[in-house]
Steps between C-alpha positions, in 0.01 A plus 500: 500500500849397602460198270424713196849455355443741213501802734819406685769769480864389483553488879194279556597270212853462635368438852269224370779343298727529804266257675592241237869577464690609808811569294462858371722417203218279374259793481451663159669837460175657384154367581148617576156343502423572135829341392425193711146466364616532139800271553741774395751450779865425431570231758860450621450121480297304243298292750371810677238563231330167575518564873337841453229353275406255778498778759290719269235228479489485881469878525222499238322226695517708816377813322210308347405361839528840667280668243234231480443498876464878524161665481427608143544870576847444649643297210765635267351656188732468202558787260251539217555237232684261732204319649469191277742306723368645828360177645337654807286726278367222275128435507374140470466524121861615458626233741306230313650615168844471660422147620375403158816644339722282722287190446325483837125482558313817587417558867294819499735669749653846493876530461541576869296192593689288250832591660403316820572125459209420734263641237649274233380184679290398197822450304737209528832574669695535173254749353485695824880522510506603134250779567706622796821508294331679210347761732844575642631542144216746435633718784841506335336595170310778677827645627652473151199686357556773758864543393400511133227756565746726683749493212 
C-alpha cells in the first residue's frame, strides 16, 4: 500500500519527493498524497510538475503490479463508488470493454491478467504497450476518484 499515493500524509509525501529532489528548498511548502494525485501542489519550480507526473506514473505502475499479483482476497478494495478504474477487480467483460474503448482487440482476460504483458502476447507490441500505459492511467484515475469521494 506504500504506492497508494492518495493516502500519503504530508511526511510521507515529502519523503517521497525528497528522493527526487535532494535540495529541501525544492520541496513544496505544503503537500500530501491527495494534493499530488489531484495536481494541486504549488511547486517551487515550474519543471517540477512534469517530473512529478513522470514519477506518479511509475508509482501507479508499481501499485498496479503489486495489486494484480496479490491473491484476490489480499488486494486493495476501493471505497464504494470508486471501483470503475480499479483494474485488478475487473472481470473479463469489463476488461474487454476497456480494450474496445481504447481501440484494441478483446482478449477475454480479467483486469489483473491484462496487466501482465506476458498475457498480452496476442497483441502486437504497440497495442500491448498502449494497453499497459492506459492501465497505469486507470490507477491514477482510481486515486483521483478516491480523493473526490472523500471530499
